[in-house]
C-alpha positions in Angstrom: 3.1 -4.4 4.7 2.4 -5.8 8.1 0.4 -2.7 9.1 -1.8 -3.1 5.9 -2.3 -6.8 6.7 -3.4 -6.0 10.3 -5.7 -3.2 9.3 -7.4 -5.4 6.8 -7.9 -8.3 9.2 -9.3 -5.9 11.9 -11.8 -4.3 9.5 -12.8 -7.8 8.2 -13.4 -9.1 11.7 -15.5 -6.0 12.7 -17.7 -6.3 9.6 -18.2 -10.1 10.1 -19.1 -9.6 13.7 -21.6 -6.9 12.8 -23.3 -9.0 10.1 -23.6 -11.9 12.6 -25.2 -9.6 15.2 -27.7 -8.4 12.6 -29.1 -11.9 12.1 -28.8 -14.8 9.7 -31.6 -13.5 7.4 -29.4 -10.5 6.5 -27.0 -12.8 4.7 -29.6 -14.9 2.8 -32.0 -12.3 1.6 -31.1 -8.7 0.8 -33.8 -6.1 1.4 -33.3 -2.6 -0.1 -32.1 -1.2 3.3 -29.7 -4.1 3.7 -28.2 -3.6 0.2 -27.6 0.1 1.0 -25.9 -0.9 4.2 -23.7 -3.4 2.5 -22.6 -0.9 -0.1 -21.9 1.8 2.5 -19.9 -0.6 4.7 -17.8 -1.8 1.7 -17.1 1.9 0.8 -16.2 2.9 4.3 -13.9 -0.2 4.8 -12.0 0.4 1.6 -10.8 3.9 2.6 -8.8 3.0 5.7 -7.5 -0.1 3.9 -6.0 1.9 1.1 -5.0 5.2 2.9 -2.7 4.6 5.9 -2.9 8.3 6.7 -6.4 7.8 8.1 -6.4 6.4 11.6 -8.0 2.9 11.7 -10.3 4.1 14.5 -11.8 6.7 12.2 -12.7 3.9 9.8 -14.1 1.5 12.3 -16.5 4.0 14.1 -18.7 4.8 11.0 -19.0 1.1 10.3 -20.0 0.3 13.9 -22.5 3.2 13.8 -24.1 1.9 10.6 -24.4 -1.6 12.1 -26.0 -0.3 15.2 -28.6 1.7 13.2 -29.3 -1.5 11.1 -29.8 -3.5 14.3 -32.2 -0.9 15.7 -34.2 -0.9 12.5 -34.2 -4.7 12.4 -35.7 -4.8 15.9 -38.3 -2.2 15.0 -39.4 -4.1 11.9 -40.0 -7.2 14.1 -42.1 -5.2 16.6 -44.1 -3.0 14.2 -45.9 -4.0 11.0 -46.1 -0.4 9.8 -42.4 0.2 10.2 -41.7 -3.2 8.4 -43.9 -2.2 5.5 -42.1 1.2 5.2 -38.6 -0.2 5.3 -39.1 -3.5 3.6 -42.2 -2.9 1.6 -45.0 -5.4 1.0 -45.3 -8.4 -1.3 -47.2 -7.6 -4.5 -49.5 -9.9 -6.5 -48.5 -9.3 -10.1 -50.4 -12.2 -11.6 -53.9 -13.3 -10.4 -56.0 -16.0 -11.9 -53.8 -16.2 -15.0 -54.0 -12.4 -15.7 -51.3 -9.8 -15.2 -52.1 -7.0 -12.7 -50.8 -4.1 -14.6 -51.1 -1.5 -11.8 -49.0 -3.7 -9.5 -46.4 -4.2 -12.2 -46.2 -0.5 -12.9 -45.9 0.3 -9.2 -43.0 -2.2 -8.9 -41.5 -1.1 -12.2 -41.7 -4.7 -13.4 -41.9 -5.1 -17.2 -43.7 -7.9 -19.1 -40.3 -9.1 -20.4 -38.9 -9.3 -16.8 -42.0 -11.1 -15.6 -41.9 -13.7 -18.4 -38.2 -14.2 -17.9 -38.8 -15.0 -14.2 -41.6 -17.4 -15.1 -39.4 -19.2 -17.7 -36.6 -19.6 -15.1 -39.2 -21.6 -13.1 -40.1 -23.7 -16.1 -43.4 -21.8 -16.8 -44.1 -20.6 -20.4 -48.0 -20.5 -20.2 -49.3 -17.6 -18.2 -52.8 -19.1 -18.0 -51.4 -21.9 -15.8 -50.4 -19.4 -13.1 -53.0 -18.8 -10.3 -50.8 -16.4 -8.4 -47.4 -14.8 -9.0 -46.2 -12.8 -6.0 -43.2 -10.4 -6.1 -41.7 -10.7 -2.7 -40.0 -7.9 -0.8 -36.6 -9.5 -1.6 -37.3 -9.2 -5.3 -37.9 -12.9 -5.9 -41.0 -14.1 -7.7 -43.1 -16.8 -5.9 -45.4 -18.7 -8.3 -48.5 -20.8 -7.4 -49.9 -22.8 -10.3 -53.4 -24.1 -10.7 -53.8 -27.6 -9.1 -54.0 -29.4 -12.5 -50.6 -28.0 -13.4 -48.8 -28.6 -10.2 -46.3 -31.4 -9.9 -47.8 -34.6 -8.4 -46.5 -35.5 -4.9 -46.7 -38.8 -3.1 -49.3 -37.3 -0.7 -51.5 -36.2 -3.6 -51.4 -39.7 -5.1 -52.9 -41.2 -2.0 -55.0 -38.3 -0.8 -57.5 -36.3 -2.9 -57.2 -32.9 -1.2 -58.4 -29.6 -2.6 -55.9 -26.9 -3.5 -55.8 -24.3 -0.7 -54.9 -21.4 -3.0 -53.3 -18.3 -1.6 -52.7 -18.4 2.2 -53.2 -15.0 3.9 -52.0 -14.1 7.4 -54.7 -12.9 9.7 -52.5 -12.6 12.9 -48.8 -11.8 12.7 -46.9 -12.0 16.0 -49.9 -11.1 18.1 -51.0 -8.3 15.7 -54.3 -8.4 14.0 -54.3 -7.6 10.2 -57.8 -6.2 9.6 -57.3 -5.7 5.9 -56.7 -9.4 5.4 -59.8 -10.3 7.4 -61.9 -8.3 4.9 -60.0 -9.8 2.0 -60.9 -13.3 3.2 -64.5 -12.4 3.8 -64.4 -12.9 7.6 -64.7 -10.5 10.5 -63.4 -10.2 14.1 -66.4 -12.1 15.6 -65.5 -15.1 13.4 -61.9 -14.7 14.5 -62.8 -14.6 18.2 -64.8 -17.8 17.8 -61.9 -19.5 16.1 -59.6 -18.4 18.9 -62.1 -19.5 21.6 -62.4 -23.0 20.1 -58.6 -23.3 20.5 -58.6 -22.1 24.1 -57.4 -18.5 23.5 -59.0 -15.2 24.4 -57.0 -12.7 22.5 -55.1 -12.4 19.2 -52.1 -11.2 21.2 -51.6 -14.8 22.4 -51.1 -16.0 18.8 -47.8 -16.0 17.0 -49.3 -16.7 13.5 -52.7 -17.5 12.1 -53.2 -18.0 8.4 -56.3 -18.8 6.3 -56.4 -20.2 2.7 -59.1 -19.9 0.1 -60.8 -23.1 1.4 -61.0 -21.6 4.8 -58.4 -24.0 6.2 -56.5 -22.5 9.1 -52.8 -22.7 10.0 -52.4 -21.8 13.7 -49.5 -21.4 16.0 -49.6 -19.9 19.5 -46.8 -17.8 21.0 -44.2 -19.8 22.9 -44.1 -19.1 26.6 -40.9 -17.5 27.6 -38.9 -19.6 30.1 
């Protein structure tokens, strides 16, 4: 009885330590690779807990190996946009200007019933009110309504600002996203001018730069390492 208790506590502490090492975002949002990892770890941990004939060491090693692989993949997804898109996928616009994008829904195997259910859960019953609905890599649906259907905020009551629409990243952690430049109708010369006015010479110095449909820019430079 005592041995079973100790084995369980040790495995529990190993798994908790591994999850903490992988980062907080692993707990809050489950990507497909993270879900697979969680299932495998649960299965591996259950065997040495139930079968005392298996040495505890033989149960811990595979779990640690999986956690190490997950940590390596996590670092690679931060450093490389291509690897991130392969492992995590990309957000998909499933509703644009009040109309369903059937090709995107088919690609993500999202049925009309599932889409309408997600919209109803957010209090939306009229598809024509939706300007954009984006299926995130976590499986959640982000919805952006037309300005006239958006809830009124205190800021909007005092300021008459235009709706910015969909915000698109042009620079992500020092990496230039050329396909988004084309989508926004701008080029690299325009981008260089914008960087120059802010005192920067290269996109590698920028942490994030985003542009909305009204050509408003959100800009944040990279923090200087101390």
